[in-house]
N, C-alpha and C positions, 0 to 999 in steps of 0.2 A: 482308752485309745487303743485302736487297732490299725497298724501300718503293716503293708506287705510290699515287698520288693517283687518286680516281675520283669522278665526279659528273656531272651535267647541265651543259650549258653555262652559262656566267656564274654559276658558284657559287664562284668564287674560287681555283681550282685554280693557274692559272698566278701569281697574285699571291702565294699561298703558297709556290710553288717559287722564285720570284725571291726572297723572304725567306729561304728555306732556303739559298739559295745565299750570301747576306751574313751570316747568322746562325750557320750550321752551321760545324763545323770543316773544315778543308781536306780531310780525308780522305774526302769524299763526292764521287761522280761524278753528273753529271745527264743524264737524256734529257728534252730540252726539248719535244718535239712527235711526234706520230704522225700525227694526221689531216690536218694542213696540210701535213706532208712529204709523204704519199703524195699529196695533191691536187696539189702543186706538181710533184713528181718523175713522178708517173703520169699526169698530166692527166686525172683522173676528178672527177666530182662527188661532193660529200659531203653531210652532213646528210640532210635529207628526200630529196635526189636521188640517195643513194646507191643501188647496185645489188649483185649479185653479186660483179662485178669489184672494185669499191670495197672491199667488205667482206672479200674475200679478201686484197687488198693490206694493208688495216689489220690484219687478223689475222697475216698473215705479219711485220709490223713489231712486234707484240706478242711473236710467237715470238721473233724476234731479241732484242728488249729483255728478256725475262724469263730468257733462258740467257746470263746473264753470269756472269763470275767473283764470285760474291757471297761465297764463303768467304773471299777475300782481299781484296776491294774492296767498298765501300759504294756503293749505287746508290739514287738516288730517281728515279722515273719519273713524268712529268706526267700521264701516263694509263696504265692498267694494263689486262689483259685482261678484267676485269670490264666496262670500257666497251666493248670489242669486242663482248662477248656482248650486253650491254643494247641497243646501237644496232642490232645486227644483228636481235635479237628485234624491235625496232620494226618495222624495214624488212620483216621477214618478215610481220609483221601487216598491213603495208600492200600485201603482193603484190610487194614489189620485189626480194625476196631469197629463193631457193628454200629449201625444208626442209633438203636436204643441207648447205647453207652454215650454216644456225642450227644444226644439229647437229654440225657441224665446230667452230662457234664454243663451243658447250657442252662439247664434249670437250676442247679448248683451256682452257677456264676451268677445268674440273676439273684437268687436268695442270698447267697453268702457276700457277693460284692456290694450289697447295701450294709453290711456290718463294718466294712473297712472305712476309716476315716481318711486315709490317703494311700494311694497306689504308687510307688516310684517305679517308673519304667526305665530301665536302664538301656540307653541308646547304644547302638553298637559302635558308633563312631568308628575309629581305626583301631580297635582293639582286636588283637590277634587272638586266634584259637589256640590254647594250650593244652596239651594232653596231660591229663592228671590220672589216666588210668581208667577212669569212669565216664567223664563226659564225652559225648561224641566230638570227633574232630572233622567230621564230614562238612565242608564248606557248603555244599548244596542244601543239605539238611538245616543247617544255620540260616542260610539265606531264606529257604522256605518258611521256617518258623518266624523269621523276622517279618516277612510279607504278610503272613497271617496275623501277627500282632498288630500290624497296621491297618490291615482290613477290618478286623474286630474293633479295634479302638475307633475307627472313623465311620463304622456301620451306623446308619441312621435307622436300621431294623432293630427295634427293641419291643418289649412288651410293656404296654402303657402302665406307668407308676412302678415300674422295676427298671433294673439296668441303670440306676443312678450312679453306679460305679464310674461310668465313663468321665463324669465331671470331677472325679477325684484323682483322675491320672496327673501326675506331675513327672514330666519327662526330665531326666538326668542326662546332661551331656556335658563334654569337657574334660579337662584332667580330673583326678580323684578329689583334689582340694575344692575346685569349682563344684563338683557334685555333692561333696559334704556341706559346703555352705547352702546350697539349695536345699538339702536336707534339714539343716538346722533352722533354716527361714521358715520353712512350711511347718516343721513340728513345733516351733515357738509360736507360730500363728494359731495353732489349734488350742494352745494352753490358755 
């Protein structure tokens, strides 16, 4: 089984992942980070300062994370390929990422999205942006990212037979306990 969290910065993904580590059975494996790992290992700028190179490294991490042995092992990803596409789309709109990189991200979303059993989208609700020294605290950037998520998830434009990931999206809203109940309910239904 392969499950990914997705959503704008500061919407509770890491909090929920950490709770899954303590509340889910021992038969789960976790991928804790993508973007920060790329920043740390590749010494590239992230968030609004990202560029072609940043996004290509991030997309490579998503490719690696989505091609795991999910037939015999259970995996939960802190972020999934939908994040890679949404942030690439924003950066392309800013002129920071070339069209071919956006197209590459779109192809990966179609291909890797099929591998996911569930995608937990963390609704922004009234969660405030907290500065942790790495995530962007720019409210307009966050609002733009949220808008792109909504646009992409609602889009009727898809490749026939692909983009089946849309029906796998589960929206997580409410307080942390409510979100965790929703996670448990959906993961238990997959078993």
